[in-house]
C-alpha positions as CSV (number, residue, x, y, z in Angstrom):
1,X,2.5,21.5,-28.7
2,X,-1.2,20.3,-27.5
3,X,-2.4,21.2,-31.6
4,X,0.9,19.1,-33.1
5,X,-0.4,16.2,-30.8
6,X,-4.1,16.5,-32.1
7,X,-2.8,16.9,-35.6
8,X,-0.9,13.6,-35.4
9,X,-4.0,12.1,-33.8
10,X,-6.4,12.9,-36.6
11,X,-3.3,11.8,-39.5
12,X,-3.1,8.4,-37.6
13,X,-6.9,8.1,-38.2
14,X,-6.6,8.6,-41.9
15,X,-3.6,6.3,-41.7
16,X,-5.6,3.5,-40.1
17,X,-8.9,4.3,-42.3
18,X,-7.9,1.8,-45.3
19,X,-5.0,-0.5,-45.2
20,X,-3.9,0.6,-48.9
21,X,-3.3,3.8,-47.3
22,X,0.5,4.6,-47.4
23,X,1.6,6.1,-43.8
24,X,3.6,9.1,-45.2
25,X,2.4,13.1,-45.0
26,X,2.6,13.3,-48.9
27,X,0.3,10.1,-49.5
28,X,-2.7,11.9,-46.4
29,X,-2.1,14.7,-48.2
30,X,-3.4,13.3,-51.5
31,X,-5.9,10.9,-49.8
32,X,-7.2,14.1,-49.0
33,X,-7.5,16.0,-51.7
34,X,-9.3,13.0,-53.7
35,X,-12.2,13.7,-51.6
36,X,-12.8,17.3,-52.4
37,X,-15.0,18.5,-54.9
38,X,-12.7,18.5,-58.5
39,X,-12.6,22.6,-58.1
40,X,-10.9,22.4,-54.5
41,X,-8.4,19.1,-55.4
42,X,-5.0,19.9,-55.0
43,X,-5.6,22.9,-52.3
44,X,-4.2,20.6,-49.0
45,X,-0.8,20.7,-48.6
46,X,1.6,19.7,-47.2
47,X,1.8,23.5,-45.7
48,X,-1.7,23.8,-44.7
49,X,-2.7,20.3,-44.0
50,X,-2.2,20.7,-40.3
51,X,-5.0,23.5,-40.1
52,X,-7.3,21.7,-42.1
53,X,-7.1,18.6,-39.8
54,X,-7.3,20.9,-36.9
55,X,-10.0,22.7,-37.9
56,X,-11.7,19.8,-38.8
57,X,-11.1,17.7,-35.7
58,X,-12.5,21.5,-33.5
59,X,-16.0,21.2,-35.7
60,X,-16.1,17.5,-35.2
61,X,-15.1,17.8,-31.3
62,X,-18.0,20.1,-30.6
63,X,-20.4,17.7,-32.4
64,X,-19.7,14.8,-30.3
65,X,-21.4,11.4,-30.3
66,X,-18.5,9.4,-31.7
67,X,-18.6,6.1,-31.0
68,X,-17.1,2.6,-32.5
69,X,-17.7,1.1,-35.9
70,X,-20.5,-1.5,-35.2
71,X,-20.2,-5.5,-36.0
72,X,-21.0,-4.8,-40.1
73,X,-17.6,-2.0,-40.4
74,X,-20.0,0.5,-40.6
75,X,-21.1,3.6,-38.3
76,X,-25.3,4.3,-37.9
77,X,-26.4,7.2,-39.2
78,X,-27.7,8.0,-35.6
79,X,-24.2,7.8,-34.3
80,X,-22.7,9.7,-36.7
81,X,-22.4,13.6,-35.7
82,X,-24.1,15.8,-38.5
83,X,-21.2,18.6,-39.4
84,X,-24.0,19.9,-41.9
85,X,-24.6,23.0,-39.8
86,X,-21.2,23.2,-37.8
87,X,-20.0,26.8,-38.1
88,X,-16.4,26.1,-38.8
89,X,-13.7,28.6,-37.5
90,X,-10.3,28.5,-39.1
91,X,-7.4,28.3,-36.8
92,X,-5.5,30.3,-39.3
93,X,-6.4,30.9,-42.4
94,X,-10.5,31.3,-44.0
95,X,-8.8,28.6,-46.7
96,X,-8.4,25.9,-44.0
97,X,-12.0,26.2,-42.5
98,X,-13.4,26.0,-46.2
99,X,-11.5,23.2,-46.8
100,X,-12.2,21.5,-43.7
101,X,-16.0,22.0,-44.1
102,X,-15.8,20.1,-47.8
103,X,-13.6,17.2,-46.2
104,X,-16.6,17.1,-43.8
105,X,-19.5,17.0,-46.2
106,X,-17.6,14.5,-48.1
107,X,-15.6,11.8,-45.8
108,X,-17.5,8.5,-45.4
109,X,-19.4,7.9,-42.1
110,X,-17.2,4.4,-41.2
111,X,-14.0,6.6,-41.4
112,X,-12.0,6.6,-37.9
113,X,-11.9,10.4,-37.9
114,X,-15.7,10.5,-37.9
115,X,-16.0,7.5,-35.0
116,X,-13.8,8.9,-32.9
117,X,-11.6,6.0,-33.1
118,X,-8.4,5.7,-33.9
119,X,-6.9,2.0,-34.4
120,X,-3.6,0.1,-35.5
121,X,-4.8,-3.7,-35.9
122,X,-4.1,-7.0,-36.8
123,X,-6.5,-8.0,-38.7
124,X,-7.1,-3.9,-40.1
125,X,-10.7,-2.6,-38.8
126,X,-11.6,-5.6,-36.4
127,X,-13.6,-4.4,-33.5
128,X,-12.0,-4.0,-30.3
129,X,-14.5,-7.2,-28.9
130,X,-13.6,-9.4,-31.5
131,X,-12.7,-12.9,-29.8
132,X,-13.9,-16.0,-27.9
133,X,-14.7,-18.1,-24.4
134,X,-11.5,-19.9,-23.4
135,X,-14.5,-22.7,-22.6
136,X,-12.3,-23.7,-19.4
137,X,-15.6,-22.6,-16.7
138,X,-13.5,-19.6,-15.9
139,X,-15.1,-16.8,-18.1
140,X,-11.7,-15.7,-19.6
141,X,-11.5,-14.1,-23.1
142,X,-9.2,-14.4,-25.8
143,X,-9.1,-11.6,-27.9
144,X,-8.7,-12.0,-31.8
145,X,-8.5,-8.6,-32.5
146,X,-4.5,-7.6,-31.6
147,X,-3.2,-4.2,-31.7
148,X,-3.5,-0.2,-30.3
149,X,-7.2,1.4,-29.6
150,X,-7.6,5.1,-29.0
151,X,-10.8,7.0,-28.3
152,X,-10.8,10.5,-29.3
153,X,-13.8,11.1,-28.1
154,X,-16.4,10.9,-24.7
155,X,-17.4,7.0,-26.2
156,X,-14.8,4.9,-24.8
157,X,-13.6,1.6,-26.3
158,X,-15.5,-1.4,-25.6
159,X,-13.6,-4.3,-23.9
160,X,-13.9,-8.0,-23.1
161,X,-11.5,-8.3,-20.7
162,X,-9.2,-11.5,-20.6
163,X,-9.4,-11.7,-16.9
164,X,-13.3,-12.4,-17.2
165,X,-16.3,-11.4,-19.1
166,X,-19.3,-12.5,-18.1
167,X,-22.3,-13.2,-20.3
168,X,-25.6,-11.1,-21.0
169,X,-27.4,-13.4,-18.9
170,X,-26.1,-13.0,-16.1
171,X,-24.6,-16.5,-16.2
172,X,-20.8,-16.3,-14.4
173,X,-18.6,-17.8,-15.5
174,X,-20.1,-18.6,-19.1
175,X,-19.9,-21.5,-21.3
176,X,-19.2,-20.8,-24.8
177,X,-22.7,-20.9,-25.7
178,X,-24.4,-19.2,-23.1
179,X,-25.8,-16.0,-24.6
180,X,-23.2,-13.2,-25.8
181,X,-20.6,-11.7,-23.6
182,X,-21.6,-8.7,-21.5
183,X,-19.4,-5.4,-21.9
184,X,-19.5,-3.5,-18.6
185,X,-17.1,-0.6,-20.0
186,X,-14.9,0.7,-21.8
187,X,-11.5,2.3,-22.3
188,X,-9.9,5.3,-23.9
189,X,-7.0,3.5,-24.9
190,X,-6.7,0.0,-25.5
191,X,-4.1,-2.6,-26.1
192,X,-5.2,-6.8,-27.2
193,X,-1.8,-8.4,-27.1
194,X,-1.2,-12.1,-27.1
195,X,2.2,-13.5,-25.9
196,X,2.8,-17.0,-27.3
197,X,4.9,-19.4,-26.3
198,X,5.4,-20.9,-29.6
199,X,7.6,-17.6,-31.0
200,X,11.2,-17.0,-28.9
201,X,10.1,-13.5,-28.1
202,X,9.1,-11.9,-24.6
203,X,6.5,-9.2,-25.2
204,X,4.8,-6.7,-23.0
205,X,1.4,-5.0,-23.2
206,X,3.1,-1.7,-23.3
207,X,6.5,-0.3,-22.5
208,X,8.2,2.4,-20.9
209,X,11.5,3.1,-21.4
210,X,13.1,6.2,-19.3
211,X,16.3,8.0,-19.0
212,X,16.6,10.0,-16.1
213,X,19.7,12.4,-15.9
214,X,21.1,14.9,-13.0
215,X,21.5,18.2,-13.9
216,X,22.1,21.8,-12.3
217,X,18.4,22.0,-11.3
218,X,18.0,18.9,-10.2
219,X,21.5,19.5,-7.9
220,X,20.2,22.7,-6.7
221,X,16.1,21.3,-6.0
222,X,16.6,18.1,-4.3
223,X,13.4,18.1,-3.1
224,X,11.0,21.1,-3.8
225,X,8.4,22.3,-6.2
226,X,11.2,23.3,-8.7
227,X,12.5,19.5,-8.8
228,X,12.7,18.0,-12.0
229,X,10.7,15.5,-10.4
230,X,10.1,12.0,-13.4
231,X,7.9,9.5,-13.2
232,X,7.7,6.5,-15.9
233,X,3.7,6.4,-15.1
234,X,2.0,8.8,-13.4
235,X,-2.3,8.0,-13.0
236,X,-4.1,11.3,-11.5
237,X,-7.8,10.7,-10.0
238,X,-10.4,12.6,-8.6
239,X,-13.4,11.4,-7.3
240,X,-16.3,13.6,-6.7
241,X,-19.9,14.2,-6.5
242,X,-22.0,14.8,-9.7
243,X,-23.9,18.3,-10.5
244,X,-27.0,17.2,-7.6
245,X,-24.8,15.6,-5.1
246,X,-24.9,12.1,-6.6
247,X,-22.3,9.6,-5.1
248,X,-19.5,9.0,-7.8
249,X,-18.6,5.6,-8.8
250,X,-16.0,3.4,-7.2
251,X,-12.2,4.3,-8.3
252,X,-9.2,2.4,-8.7
253,X,-6.1,3.8,-9.7
254,X,-4.6,0.9,-10.1
255,X,-6.0,-2.6,-10.9
256,X,-4.1,-5.4,-11.8
257,X,-6.3,-8.6,-12.7
258,X,-4.7,-11.9,-13.6
259,X,-6.3,-15.3,-14.1
260,X,-4.6,-18.5,-14.0
261,X,-6.2,-21.1,-16.6
262,X,-6.9,-24.8,-15.3
263,X,-3.7,-27.5,-16.1
264,X,-1.8,-24.5,-16.7
265,X,1.5,-27.1,-14.8
266,X,4.5,-25.5,-13.3
267,X,4.1,-22.0,-14.3
268,X,5.3,-18.8,-12.4
269,X,2.9,-16.3,-12.4
270,X,3.3,-12.9,-10.3
271,X,0.4,-9.8,-9.9
272,X,3.2,-7.3,-10.3
273,X,6.8,-7.7,-9.7
274,X,9.4,-4.5,-8.3
275,X,12.2,-5.3,-9.0
276,X,14.8,-1.9,-7.2
277,X,18.2,-2.4,-7.9
278,X,20.9,0.0,-5.8
279,X,24.2,0.8,-6.7
280,X,24.6,3.9,-5.3
281,X,25.3,3.8,-1.4
282,X,23.8,2.6,1.4
283,X,20.1,3.9,2.9
284,X,19.8,4.0,6.1
285,X,17.3,5.5,8.8
286,X,18.0,8.7,10.1
287,X,19.7,11.6,8.6
288,X,23.3,10.6,8.8
289,X,24.9,8.4,6.7
290,X,26.2,5.0,7.3
291,X,29.5,4.4,8.8
292,X,32.0,4.8,5.9
293,X,30.1,7.2,3.8
294,X,29.3,10.2,2.8
295,X,26.1,10.7,1.4
296,X,22.4,9.2,2.9
297,X,19.7,8.1,0.8
298,X,16.0,7.1,0.9
299,X,15.2,4.4,-1.7
300,X,12.1,2.2,-1.1
301,X,10.4,-0.5,-3.5
302,X,7.0,1.4,-2.5
303,X,6.5,4.5,-1.0
304,X,3.5,5.9,0.6
305,X,1.9,9.4,1.4
306,X,-0.8,11.2,1.0
307,X,-3.2,14.7,2.9
308,X,-5.5,13.0,4.6
309,X,-8.1,15.2,6.6
310,X,-10.0,12.1,7.1
311,X,-8.1,8.2,7.9
312,X,-8.3,5.8,5.7
313,X,-10.1,2.5,6.2
314,X,-6.1,0.5,6.2
315,X,-3.1,1.3,4.1
316,X,-2.8,-2.3,2.9
317,X,-6.8,-3.4,2.8
318,X,-6.8,-7.9,1.9
319,X,-10.8,-7.7,1.8
320,X,-13.5,-9.4,-0.1
321,X,-11.8,-12.8,-1.2
322,X,-13.5,-15.0,-3.4
323,X,-12.4,-18.9,-3.1
324,X,-13.7,-22.5,-3.7
325,X,-17.5,-23.1,-2.7
326,X,-17.5,-26.5,-0.5
327,X,-20.5,-28.3,1.3
328,X,-22.7,-31.1,2.1
329,X,-23.4,-32.9,5.1
330,X,-21.1,-34.2,8.5
331,X,-21.5,-35.1,12.0
332,X,-18.8,-34.4,14.9
333,X,-17.1,-35.5,18.2
334,X,-14.7,-33.4,20.4
335,X,-12.7,-31.2,17.7
336,X,-13.4,-33.2,15.2
337,X,-15.6,-33.5,12.2
338,X,-16.5,-36.7,10.2
339,X,-17.5,-36.6,6.2
340,X,-21.0,-37.7,5.4
341,X,-21.6,-36.2,2.2
342,X,-20.7,-33.1,-0.3
343,X,-22.2,-30.9,-2.9
344,X,-19.5,-32.5,-5.9
345,X,-19.1,-35.8,-5.1
346,X,-15.5,-35.6,-3.8
347,X,-16.4,-38.4,-1.5
348,X,-14.3,-37.0,0.8
349,X,-13.0,-34.0,2.7
350,X,-10.3,-31.5,0.8
351,X,-7.0,-30.3,2.4
352,X,-7.4,-26.9,0.9
353,X,-10.4,-26.5,3.1
354,X,-9.9,-23.2,5.4
355,X,-12.5,-23.1,7.9
356,X,-16.1,-24.4,8.4
357,X,-19.6,-23.4,8.8
358,X,-21.4,-25.6,11.3
359,X,-24.3,-25.2,13.6
360,X,-24.4,-21.5,13.3
361,X,-20.4,-21.2,14.3
362,X,-17.2,-20.7,12.0
363,X,-14.4,-23.4,12.9
364,X,-10.8,-22.9,11.4
365,X,-10.0,-26.6,10.7
366,X,-7.0,-28.8,9.4
367,X,-8.6,-31.0,6.9
368,X,-7.2,-34.3,5.3
369,X,-8.1,-35.4,1.6
370,X,-10.0,-38.2,3.6
371,X,-12.4,-38.6,6.2
372,X,-12.1,-36.1,8.4
373,X,-11.5,-32.5,10.0
374,X,-9.8,-31.1,13.2
375,X,-11.2,-28.0,14.1
376,X,-9.7,-24.9,16.3
377,X,-11.6,-26.0,19.7
378,X,-14.7,-28.1,21.0
379,X,-17.9,-28.6,18.5
380,X,-19.5,-31.1,20.2
381,X,-21.0,-34.5,19.6
382,X,-23.4,-34.1,16.6
383,X,-24.8,-37.7,15.1
384,X,-27.4,-37.1,13.4
385,X,-25.5,-36.0,9.8
386,X,-25.7,-32.1,9.8
387,X,-25.5,-29.3,6.8
388,X,-21.6,-27.8,6.4
389,X,-20.4,-24.7,4.1
390,X,-16.5,-23.8,4.1
391,X,-14.3,-22.3,1.8
392,X,-10.8,-21.9,0.8
393,X,-7.8,-19.6,1.2
394,X,-6.6,-17.0,-1.5
395,X,-3.3,-17.9,-0.3
396,X,-0.8,-19.8,1.6
397,X,1.1,-16.9,3.6
398,X,0.0,-13.3,4.2
399,X,4.0,-12.0,4.0
400,X,6.7,-14.5,2.7
401,X,10.5,-13.3,3.3
402,X,12.6,-16.1,2.0
403,X,16.4,-16.1,2.1
404,X,18.3,-17.5,-0.9
405,X,21.3,-18.5,-2.3
406,X,22.1,-15.1,-3.5
407,X,21.2,-13.5,0.0
408,X,18.7,-12.3,2.4
409,X,15.5,-9.5,2.0
410,X,16.1,-7.3,5.3
411,X,19.3,-7.1,7.4
412,X,18.3,-5.7,10.4
413,X,14.4,-5.8,10.9
414,X,11.9,-7.8,9.3
415,X,9.3,-5.3,10.5
416,X,10.0,-1.8,11.9
417,X,7.0,0.2,13.5
418,X,8.2,3.6,14.3
419,X,4.2,5.0,14.0
420,X,2.1,5.8,17.1
421,X,-0.7,3.4,16.2
422,X,-2.8,2.6,19.3
423,X,-1.9,-1.0,18.8
424,X,0.4,-2.8,17.9
425,X,-1.3,-5.8,16.5
426,X,-4.5,-7.0,16.8
427,X,-6.4,-10.3,16.2
428,X,-9.8,-10.8,15.9
429,X,-10.5,-14.2,13.4
430,X,-10.0,-18.1,13.9
431,X,-7.0,-18.3,14.2
432,X,-5.3,-21.5,15.9
433,X,-1.3,-20.1,17.2
434,X,-0.4,-16.6,17.7
435,X,2.7,-16.8,17.3
436,X,5.2,-19.5,16.4
437,X,9.0,-19.5,17.3
438,X,9.1,-22.9,17.2
439,X,10.8,-23.8,13.9
440,X,13.7,-20.5,13.9
441,X,17.3,-20.5,15.2
442,X,16.5,-17.3,17.3
443,X,18.0,-17.2,20.6
444,X,15.8,-14.8,22.1
445,X,11.9,-14.8,21.3
446,X,10.9,-11.7,22.4
447,X,12.2,-8.8,24.5
448,X,10.4,-6.8,27.6
449,X,11.1,-3.2,29.0
450,X,10.3,-3.2,32.6
451,X,6.9,-1.9,33.6
452,X,5.4,-3.4,30.4
453,X,2.8,-5.9,31.3
454,X,1.5,-9.2,29.0
455,X,-2.1,-9.3,30.7
456,X,-4.1,-12.7,29.9
457,X,-8.1,-12.3,29.9
458,X,-8.5,-8.9,29.0
459,X,-6.7,-7.3,32.6
460,X,-7.7,-10.2,34.7
461,X,-3.9,-11.1,35.5
462,X,-0.7,-9.6,34.2
463,X,2.8,-10.1,34.4
464,X,5.2,-7.2,34.2
465,X,9.3,-6.6,35.2
466,X,10.2,-4.3,37.9
467,X,13.5,-2.7,37.6
468,X,13.6,-1.8,40.8
469,X,12.8,-4.9,42.7
470,X,14.7,-6.9,40.0
471,X,11.7,-9.0,40.2
472,X,8.8,-10.6,37.7
473,X,5.9,-9.7,39.6
474,X,2.0,-10.8,38.2
475,X,-1.3,-8.5,39.5
476,X,-4.9,-9.2,39.4
477,X,-5.1,-5.6,37.6
478,X,-2.9,-3.6,35.4
479,X,-1.4,-1.4,38.1
480,X,2.3,-3.5,39.0
481,X,1.8,-2.1,42.6
482,X,-1.3,-4.5,43.3
483,X,1.3,-7.5,42.7
484,X,0.1,-10.8,44.5
485,X,3.4,-13.1,43.3
486,X,6.7,-12.0,42.6
487,X,10.0,-13.6,41.8
488,X,13.2,-12.1,42.1
489,X,16.6,-13.0,40.4
490,X,17.9,-14.9,43.3
491,X,14.7,-17.0,42.7
492,X,13.3,-15.6,46.2
493,X,9.7,-15.9,46.2
494,X,7.3,-13.9,47.9
495,X,2.8,-14.4,47.8
496,X,0.4,-13.4,49.1
497,X,-2.7,-16.3,49.6
498,X,-1.8,-19.9,50.2
499,X,1.0,-22.3,48.6
500,X,-1.1,-25.8,48.1
501,X,1.5,-28.2,46.9
502,X,0.1,-31.8,45.7
503,X,3.7,-33.4,45.9
504,X,6.5,-33.4,47.7
505,X,8.0,-29.9,48.8
506,X,12.3,-31.1,47.1
507,X,13.9,-28.4,48.6
508,X,16.2,-28.4,51.4
509,X,14.6,-25.5,53.1
510,X,12.5,-22.7,52.6
511,X,11.2,-19.9,54.2
512,X,8.0,-18.8,55.9
513,X,6.8,-16.4,58.0
514,X,9.7,-15.7,59.1
515,X,10.7,-19.3,59.8
516,X,13.1,-21.7,58.0
517,X,11.6,-25.1,57.3
518,X,12.6,-28.5,56.1
519,X,11.3,-31.0,53.9
520,X,11.5,-34.5,55.8
521,X,11.7,-38.1,54.0
522,X,10.5,-41.1,56.0
523,X,8.8,-41.6,59.2
524,X,9.4,-38.5,62.0
525,X,11.4,-38.9,64.8
526,X,10.3,-38.2,68.4
527,X,12.9,-34.8,68.1
528,X,10.4,-33.3,65.2
529,X,10.1,-29.6,65.6
530,X,6.9,-27.4,64.7
531,X,7.1,-23.6,64.8
532,X,4.2,-21.6,63.9
533,X,3.5,-24.8,62.3
534,X,6.4,-24.9,60.2
535,X,8.3,-28.1,60.2
536,X,11.9,-27.0,61.6
537,X,13.4,-30.2,62.4
538,X,12.7,-33.5,61.1
């Protein structure tokens, strides 16, 4: 199978060598025969062409040093492999080795077979990097050589990325006149494609159709090493040190990079879409099927797994945001910033500013498209204009679940945490509100079981519920037994210390030190009675 695939790859290279080549085995045979000396022509036939190509490819692979054609459409002599000294070992016959050697001696250096590059493009034989910048100051690139490129050697295909290609003079983003595009790297397989809004046709850069069918093997081996598991696409990567222990380069298993250009209007853009449809049965937590069903199942949009002797940083890491830069001068008073100047000539603040750095501190702000921003805390009074910088945000919402006319996403629980992490939720940034349920119809904001505590200022004061006392407790430590305040379900209050009231006590009576007290209104009568400092009769 492997040999056949390699032969097919070489044949494809020959087909792409010139637009006039017809894509058939007969034409390929005749074209290769034409490259041979006169007395050898006709010796390459449909019966031996596969062995000839495989043998040639083996010799070419040992030579190495393949590269893409240059701007002139030719390969520099220094880049072409010298096959003259190669020992050609035939795959099945001496004849195939001899013919392959003759083929190697006479083939042109600019042929895709020599360059190690297979391409099917429009225009024919154009460069993978052909194109231009969009000119909208986003550094995005518009390729003009559309098609498929495959590298058959260790030299990857040069790429100018549509999502951003820097200039050779380190200007980013560049204009159309600032230097030449800078190629950061390449690819072993490249597709330069275009979705054209002028054509009524949906286009995909790559499309994989899979039909996964059950059978006796999958029935007998639903989840083990013998299971005929299938993937639509599988990316297998391995990072390891170099021969002298050098650190390997950064690796992304999958990197999706999209850019929306200015003035694209009311579009829809998604970095990735996962459409997951279930017409089988209800999948629930646990091993038992849902009520009324015979089977349970496991089905999810995304599944995470791995083998980790060491913990990774995070399961999801939202890091390295790069947003618009703001700056200028301002004054402040209380929690309010007042605009004085900005670097962009805007003449005001921008409502998209998420935080402001000022006087060595960072403030979470809510700005208007006007002269003021409100900070998350007191700033102090600064009357002399001082320098400030600010940044916007990558998105309005981190995770957004929204009901629609077709239904809701999550039936039971939006966030189900059944793991054993030390802390469920921790915030260390510059937020203004921790939890906001004020616009939800939920009748219960939170459930806590007996013994669970809510603590303030670290553990300076903790509140909890005691099932034994059927009471809410306040304690200056995390030990409920050290309670200093208690209210039971009947409304009875028990506390240590002194009760101080700045107004009238409006209850009809109360108990203190075992004595029932009363509240009095108006002037006291001659029958007033005080027991232990408690008024028991007015």
